Biotite code that builds the C-alpha atoms (Angstrom):
import biotite.structure as struc

atoms = struc.array([
    struc.Atom([148.542, 103.862, 34.253], chain_id="A", res_id=1, res_name="MET", atom_name="CA", element="C"),
    struc.Atom([149.609, 102.448, 37.280], chain_id="A", res_id=2, res_name="SER", atom_name="CA", element="C"),
    struc.Atom([153.836, 101.278, 37.951], chain_id="A", res_id=3, res_name="PHE", atom_name="CA", element="C"),
    struc.Atom([153.525, 98.221, 39.825], chain_id="A", res_id=4, res_name="VAL", atom_name="CA", element="C"),
    struc.Atom([152.195, 95.564, 36.897], chain_id="A", res_id=5, res_name="ARG", atom_name="CA", element="C"),
    struc.Atom([152.451, 92.595, 39.124], chain_id="A", res_id=6, res_name="GLY", atom_name="CA", element="C"),
    struc.Atom([150.709, 93.538, 41.708], chain_id="A", res_id=7, res_name="GLN", atom_name="CA", element="C"),
    struc.Atom([150.827, 89.688, 43.729], chain_id="A", res_id=8, res_name="LYS", atom_name="CA", element="C"),
    struc.Atom([154.636, 89.707, 42.383], chain_id="A", res_id=9, res_name="ASP", atom_name="CA", element="C"),
    struc.Atom([154.980, 93.353, 44.106], chain_id="A", res_id=10, res_name="PHE", atom_name="CA", element="C"),
    struc.Atom([153.063, 93.244, 46.923], chain_id="A", res_id=11, res_name="TYR", atom_name="CA", element="C"),
    struc.Atom([154.005, 90.108, 48.004], chain_id="A", res_id=12, res_name="ALA", atom_name="CA", element="C"),
    struc.Atom([157.740, 90.982, 47.690], chain_id="A", res_id=13, res_name="GLY", atom_name="CA", element="C"),
    struc.Atom([156.060, 94.111, 50.196], chain_id="A", res_id=14, res_name="VAL", atom_name="CA", element="C"),
    struc.Atom([155.221, 90.820, 52.973], chain_id="A", res_id=15, res_name="LEU", atom_name="CA", element="C"),
    struc.Atom([158.435, 89.439, 52.335], chain_id="A", res_id=16, res_name="PHE", atom_name="CA", element="C"),
    struc.Atom([160.729, 92.618, 52.884], chain_id="A", res_id=17, res_name="ILE", atom_name="CA", element="C"),
    struc.Atom([158.358, 93.455, 56.196], chain_id="A", res_id=18, res_name="ALA", atom_name="CA", element="C"),
    struc.Atom([158.621, 90.489, 57.812], chain_id="A", res_id=19, res_name="VAL", atom_name="CA", element="C"),
    struc.Atom([162.175, 90.164, 57.642], chain_id="A", res_id=20, res_name="GLY", atom_name="CA", element="C"),
    struc.Atom([162.586, 93.501, 58.735], chain_id="A", res_id=21, res_name="ILE", atom_name="CA", element="C"),
    struc.Atom([161.083, 92.674, 62.104], chain_id="A", res_id=22, res_name="PHE", atom_name="CA", element="C"),
    struc.Atom([162.517, 89.565, 62.638], chain_id="A", res_id=23, res_name="THR", atom_name="CA", element="C"),
    struc.Atom([165.611, 91.336, 61.680], chain_id="A", res_id=24, res_name="ILE", atom_name="CA", element="C"),
    struc.Atom([164.757, 93.480, 64.182], chain_id="A", res_id=25, res_name="ALA", atom_name="CA", element="C"),
    struc.Atom([163.585, 91.627, 66.377], chain_id="A", res_id=26, res_name="VAL", atom_name="CA", element="C"),
    struc.Atom([166.906, 89.337, 66.557], chain_id="A", res_id=27, res_name="ALA", atom_name="CA", element="C"),
    struc.Atom([169.305, 92.144, 67.024], chain_id="A", res_id=28, res_name="ALA", atom_name="CA", element="C"),
    struc.Atom([168.756, 92.326, 70.836], chain_id="A", res_id=29, res_name="ASN", atom_name="CA", element="C"),
    struc.Atom([170.220, 88.220, 70.633], chain_id="A", res_id=30, res_name="TYR", atom_name="CA", element="C"),
    struc.Atom([173.794, 87.257, 70.724], chain_id="A", res_id=31, res_name="PRO", atom_name="CA", element="C"),
    struc.Atom([175.385, 86.733, 67.228], chain_id="A", res_id=32, res_name="MET", atom_name="CA", element="C"),
    struc.Atom([177.929, 84.682, 67.589], chain_id="A", res_id=33, res_name="GLY", atom_name="CA", element="C"),
    struc.Atom([180.607, 83.486, 64.393], chain_id="A", res_id=34, res_name="THR", atom_name="CA", element="C"),
    struc.Atom([179.154, 81.200, 61.873], chain_id="A", res_id=35, res_name="ALA", atom_name="CA", element="C"),
    struc.Atom([181.278, 78.179, 63.696], chain_id="A", res_id=36, res_name="ALA", atom_name="CA", element="C"),
    struc.Atom([179.614, 78.843, 67.834], chain_id="A", res_id=37, res_name="ARG", atom_name="CA", element="C"),
    struc.Atom([176.013, 80.440, 65.828], chain_id="A", res_id=38, res_name="MET", atom_name="CA", element="C"),
    struc.Atom([174.478, 83.065, 68.662], chain_id="A", res_id=39, res_name="GLY", atom_name="CA", element="C"),
    struc.Atom([170.617, 82.432, 69.445], chain_id="A", res_id=40, res_name="PRO", atom_name="CA", element="C"),
    struc.Atom([170.278, 85.438, 66.962], chain_id="A", res_id=41, res_name="GLY", atom_name="CA", element="C"),
    struc.Atom([172.387, 84.378, 64.125], chain_id="A", res_id=42, res_name="TYR", atom_name="CA", element="C"),
    struc.Atom([169.588, 82.218, 62.606], chain_id="A", res_id=43, res_name="PHE", atom_name="CA", element="C"),
    struc.Atom([166.538, 85.028, 62.605], chain_id="A", res_id=44, res_name="PRO", atom_name="CA", element="C"),
    struc.Atom([168.932, 87.200, 61.197], chain_id="A", res_id=45, res_name="ARG", atom_name="CA", element="C"),
    struc.Atom([170.304, 84.985, 58.196], chain_id="A", res_id=46, res_name="ALA", atom_name="CA", element="C"),
    struc.Atom([166.477, 83.533, 57.767], chain_id="A", res_id=47, res_name="LEU", atom_name="CA", element="C"),
    struc.Atom([165.369, 87.827, 58.109], chain_id="A", res_id=48, res_name="GLY", atom_name="CA", element="C"),
    struc.Atom([168.729, 89.109, 55.476], chain_id="A", res_id=49, res_name="SER", atom_name="CA", element="C"),
    struc.Atom([167.269, 85.876, 52.534], chain_id="A", res_id=50, res_name="LEU", atom_name="CA", element="C"),
    struc.Atom([163.637, 87.009, 52.996], chain_id="A", res_id=51, res_name="LEU", atom_name="CA", element="C"),
    struc.Atom([165.049, 90.832, 52.435], chain_id="A", res_id=52, res_name="VAL", atom_name="CA", element="C"),
    struc.Atom([166.054, 89.682, 49.917], chain_id="A", res_id=53, res_name="ILE", atom_name="CA", element="C"),
    struc.Atom([163.614, 87.883, 47.762], chain_id="A", res_id=54, res_name="LEU", atom_name="CA", element="C"),
    struc.Atom([161.276, 90.518, 49.192], chain_id="A", res_id=55, res_name="GLY", atom_name="CA", element="C"),
    struc.Atom([163.293, 92.709, 47.081], chain_id="A", res_id=56, res_name="PHE", atom_name="CA", element="C"),
    struc.Atom([163.774, 91.359, 43.692], chain_id="A", res_id=57, res_name="PHE", atom_name="CA", element="C"),
    struc.Atom([159.833, 90.124, 43.976], chain_id="A", res_id=58, res_name="SER", atom_name="CA", element="C"),
    struc.Atom([159.035, 93.541, 44.234], chain_id="A", res_id=59, res_name="THR", atom_name="CA", element="C"),
    struc.Atom([161.121, 94.496, 41.368], chain_id="A", res_id=60, res_name="LEU", atom_name="CA", element="C"),
    struc.Atom([159.429, 91.524, 39.868], chain_id="A", res_id=61, res_name="ARG", atom_name="CA", element="C"),
    struc.Atom([156.142, 93.349, 40.069], chain_id="A", res_id=62, res_name="GLY", atom_name="CA", element="C"),
    struc.Atom([157.195, 96.887, 39.127], chain_id="A", res_id=63, res_name="LEU", atom_name="CA", element="C"),
    struc.Atom([158.847, 96.134, 35.852], chain_id="A", res_id=64, res_name="ARG", atom_name="CA", element="C"),
    struc.Atom([156.593, 92.378, 35.081], chain_id="A", res_id=65, res_name="LYS", atom_name="CA", element="C"),
    struc.Atom([152.623, 92.127, 33.867], chain_id="A", res_id=66, res_name="PRO", atom_name="CA", element="C"),
    struc.Atom([151.015, 89.901, 36.084], chain_id="A", res_id=67, res_name="GLY", atom_name="CA", element="C"),
    struc.Atom([147.850, 88.799, 37.673], chain_id="A", res_id=68, res_name="GLU", atom_name="CA", element="C"),
    struc.Atom([146.092, 91.122, 39.833], chain_id="A", res_id=69, res_name="PRO", atom_name="CA", element="C"),
    struc.Atom([145.508, 90.920, 43.567], chain_id="A", res_id=70, res_name="VAL", atom_name="CA", element="C"),
    struc.Atom([142.027, 89.273, 44.080], chain_id="A", res_id=71, res_name="ALA", atom_name="CA", element="C"),
    struc.Atom([139.281, 89.859, 46.573], chain_id="A", res_id=72, res_name="ARG", atom_name="CA", element="C"),
    struc.Atom([140.192, 89.408, 50.300], chain_id="A", res_id=73, res_name="TRP", atom_name="CA", element="C"),
    struc.Atom([137.701, 87.553, 52.020], chain_id="A", res_id=74, res_name="PHE", atom_name="CA", element="C"),
    struc.Atom([137.480, 88.196, 55.813], chain_id="A", res_id=75, res_name="LEU", atom_name="CA", element="C"),
    struc.Atom([136.004, 84.399, 56.497], chain_id="A", res_id=76, res_name="ARG", atom_name="CA", element="C"),
    struc.Atom([139.462, 82.271, 56.065], chain_id="A", res_id=77, res_name="PRO", atom_name="CA", element="C"),
    struc.Atom([140.908, 85.090, 58.462], chain_id="A", res_id=78, res_name="PHE", atom_name="CA", element="C"),
    struc.Atom([139.321, 83.498, 60.794], chain_id="A", res_id=79, res_name="LEU", atom_name="CA", element="C"),
    struc.Atom([140.584, 79.984, 61.715], chain_id="A", res_id=80, res_name="THR", atom_name="CA", element="C"),
    struc.Atom([144.084, 82.138, 61.575], chain_id="A", res_id=81, res_name="LEU", atom_name="CA", element="C"),
    struc.Atom([142.378, 83.358, 64.848], chain_id="A", res_id=82, res_name="VAL", atom_name="CA", element="C"),
    struc.Atom([141.032, 80.654, 65.979], chain_id="A", res_id=83, res_name="VAL", atom_name="CA", element="C"),
    struc.Atom([144.217, 79.391, 66.426], chain_id="A", res_id=84, res_name="VAL", atom_name="CA", element="C"),
    struc.Atom([146.087, 82.381, 67.900], chain_id="A", res_id=85, res_name="VAL", atom_name="CA", element="C"),
    struc.Atom([143.292, 81.989, 70.491], chain_id="A", res_id=86, res_name="ILE", atom_name="CA", element="C"),
    struc.Atom([143.412, 78.686, 71.013], chain_id="A", res_id=87, res_name="PHE", atom_name="CA", element="C"),
    struc.Atom([147.071, 78.930, 71.847], chain_id="A", res_id=88, res_name="GLY", atom_name="CA", element="C"),
    struc.Atom([146.224, 81.812, 74.691], chain_id="A", res_id=89, res_name="HIS", atom_name="CA", element="C"),
    struc.Atom([143.782, 79.147, 76.349], chain_id="A", res_id=90, res_name="ILE", atom_name="CA", element="C"),
    struc.Atom([144.448, 75.844, 76.249], chain_id="A", res_id=91, res_name="VAL", atom_name="CA", element="C"),
    struc.Atom([146.709, 76.423, 79.106], chain_id="A", res_id=92, res_name="ASP", atom_name="CA", element="C"),
    struc.Atom([143.057, 78.207, 80.893], chain_id="A", res_id=93, res_name="LYS", atom_name="CA", element="C"),
    struc.Atom([140.640, 76.073, 80.740], chain_id="A", res_id=94, res_name="ILE", atom_name="CA", element="C"),
    struc.Atom([142.038, 72.528, 79.071], chain_id="A", res_id=95, res_name="GLY", atom_name="CA", element="C"),
    struc.Atom([143.333, 70.427, 76.232], chain_id="A", res_id=96, res_name="MET", atom_name="CA", element="C"),
    struc.Atom([139.041, 69.242, 75.979], chain_id="A", res_id=97, res_name="ALA", atom_name="CA", element="C"),
    struc.Atom([137.284, 72.512, 75.938], chain_id="A", res_id=98, res_name="LEU", atom_name="CA", element="C"),
    struc.Atom([140.103, 74.602, 73.834], chain_id="A", res_id=99, res_name="SER", atom_name="CA", element="C"),
    struc.Atom([139.855, 71.683, 71.369], chain_id="A", res_id=100, res_name="THR", atom_name="CA", element="C"),
    struc.Atom([136.252, 71.978, 71.106], chain_id="A", res_id=101, res_name="VAL", atom_name="CA", element="C"),
    struc.Atom([136.627, 75.975, 70.261], chain_id="A", res_id=102, res_name="PHE", atom_name="CA", element="C"),
    struc.Atom([138.651, 75.278, 68.091], chain_id="A", res_id=103, res_name="LEU", atom_name="CA", element="C"),
    struc.Atom([136.892, 72.847, 65.746], chain_id="A", res_id=104, res_name="VAL", atom_name="CA", element="C"),
    struc.Atom([134.080, 74.685, 65.790], chain_id="A", res_id=105, res_name="VAL", atom_name="CA", element="C"),
    struc.Atom([135.370, 77.696, 65.546], chain_id="A", res_id=106, res_name="GLY", atom_name="CA", element="C"),
    struc.Atom([137.613, 76.944, 62.591], chain_id="A", res_id=107, res_name="ALA", atom_name="CA", element="C"),
    struc.Atom([134.600, 75.502, 60.428], chain_id="A", res_id=108, res_name="SER", atom_name="CA", element="C"),
    struc.Atom([132.442, 78.444, 60.992], chain_id="A", res_id=109, res_name="ALA", atom_name="CA", element="C"),
    struc.Atom([135.040, 80.090, 58.265], chain_id="A", res_id=110, res_name="ALA", atom_name="CA", element="C"),
    struc.Atom([133.615, 77.513, 56.020], chain_id="A", res_id=111, res_name="SER", atom_name="CA", element="C"),
    struc.Atom([130.592, 78.801, 54.269], chain_id="A", res_id=112, res_name="PRO", atom_name="CA", element="C"),
    struc.Atom([129.460, 74.693, 54.642], chain_id="A", res_id=113, res_name="GLU", atom_name="CA", element="C"),
    struc.Atom([129.898, 74.962, 58.584], chain_id="A", res_id=114, res_name="PHE", atom_name="CA", element="C"),
    struc.Atom([126.760, 72.863, 60.209], chain_id="A", res_id=115, res_name="ARG", atom_name="CA", element="C"),
    struc.Atom([127.398, 74.039, 64.146], chain_id="A", res_id=116, res_name="PRO", atom_name="CA", element="C"),
    struc.Atom([124.930, 70.033, 64.984], chain_id="A", res_id=117, res_name="LYS", atom_name="CA", element="C"),
    struc.Atom([128.354, 68.453, 62.768], chain_id="A", res_id=118, res_name="GLU", atom_name="CA", element="C"),
    struc.Atom([131.144, 70.829, 64.068], chain_id="A", res_id=119, res_name="ALA", atom_name="CA", element="C"),
    struc.Atom([130.405, 70.437, 67.285], chain_id="A", res_id=120, res_name="PHE", atom_name="CA", element="C"),
    struc.Atom([130.474, 66.965, 67.318], chain_id="A", res_id=121, res_name="ILE", atom_name="CA", element="C"),
    struc.Atom([133.297, 66.494, 65.222], chain_id="A", res_id=122, res_name="SER", atom_name="CA", element="C"),
    struc.Atom([135.453, 68.816, 67.637], chain_id="A", res_id=123, res_name="GLY", atom_name="CA", element="C"),
    struc.Atom([134.220, 66.379, 70.625], chain_id="A", res_id=124, res_name="VAL", atom_name="CA", element="C"),
    struc.Atom([135.600, 63.969, 69.244], chain_id="A", res_id=125, res_name="LEU", atom_name="CA", element="C"),
    struc.Atom([139.071, 65.307, 68.419], chain_id="A", res_id=126, res_name="LEU", atom_name="CA", element="C"),
    struc.Atom([139.140, 66.643, 72.045], chain_id="A", res_id=127, res_name="ALA", atom_name="CA", element="C"),
    struc.Atom([139.026, 62.929, 73.136], chain_id="A", res_id=128, res_name="ILE", atom_name="CA", element="C"),
    struc.Atom([141.217, 61.873, 70.325], chain_id="A", res_id=129, res_name="ALA", atom_name="CA", element="C"),
    struc.Atom([144.029, 64.715, 71.418], chain_id="A", res_id=130, res_name="CYS", atom_name="CA", element="C"),
    struc.Atom([143.935, 63.709, 75.472], chain_id="A", res_id=131, res_name="VAL", atom_name="CA", element="C"),
    struc.Atom([144.040, 60.707, 74.990], chain_id="A", res_id=132, res_name="LEU", atom_name="CA", element="C"),
    struc.Atom([147.057, 60.756, 72.465], chain_id="A", res_id=133, res_name="VAL", atom_name="CA", element="C"),
    struc.Atom([148.565, 63.875, 73.803], chain_id="A", res_id=134, res_name="PHE", atom_name="CA", element="C"),
    struc.Atom([147.861, 64.042, 77.551], chain_id="A", res_id=135, res_name="ILE", atom_name="CA", element="C"),
    struc.Atom([147.776, 59.842, 78.311], chain_id="A", res_id=136, res_name="TYR", atom_name="CA", element="C"),
    struc.Atom([149.695, 58.792, 75.491], chain_id="A", res_id=137, res_name="GLY", atom_name="CA", element="C"),
    struc.Atom([152.510, 61.396, 74.974], chain_id="A", res_id=138, res_name="LEU", atom_name="CA", element="C"),
    struc.Atom([152.182, 62.503, 78.859], chain_id="A", res_id=139, res_name="GLY", atom_name="CA", element="C"),
    struc.Atom([152.207, 66.004, 78.064], chain_id="A", res_id=140, res_name="ILE", atom_name="CA", element="C"),
    struc.Atom([151.696, 68.495, 80.557], chain_id="A", res_id=141, res_name="THR", atom_name="CA", element="C"),
    struc.Atom([148.533, 70.560, 80.381], chain_id="A", res_id=142, res_name="LEU", atom_name="CA", element="C"),
    struc.Atom([145.398, 70.707, 81.951], chain_id="A", res_id=143, res_name="PRO", atom_name="CA", element="C"),
    struc.Atom([142.908, 68.442, 80.156], chain_id="A", res_id=144, res_name="VAL", atom_name="CA", element="C"),
    struc.Atom([139.263, 70.728, 82.179], chain_id="A", res_id=145, res_name="TRP", atom_name="CA", element="C"),
    struc.Atom([139.610, 74.204, 83.862], chain_id="A", res_id=146, res_name="PRO", atom_name="CA", element="C"),
    struc.Atom([140.383, 74.019, 87.730], chain_id="A", res_id=147, res_name="ASP", atom_name="CA", element="C"),
    struc.Atom([137.903, 75.160, 89.057], chain_id="A", res_id=148, res_name="PHE", atom_name="CA", element="C"),
    struc.Atom([139.466, 76.191, 92.422], chain_id="A", res_id=149, res_name="ARG", atom_name="CA", element="C"),
])
């Protein structure tokens, strides 16, 4: 019998602890400041510390109380995360219009009901709306199309 009785609580706690430690490590190079005059490292360290504490209690609960097992992982939903990260990296290079179409089509591909033609049409319509709202309406300085010069 495994010593982990509640897998969801245990693994969620381990994830919280890992993210908290990572946050604290990244913020270690920033000046802390005081409670009255907070520096840029104050909030990330406080948040990271709270995540570690929450993770400790969640992990402890997973060791003590029985719970549901962790469900099988599916890789298709992670495609959405990958597409969003790629979108963030390419929007400056290929422009808002093409990167929005890529985002919509790529994220739609994660669905079992994916239809490429409908996703492309939706992507084009959303790209038009995004260009009108964000670039012309709000004046955000992003290229609409790639610079071929």
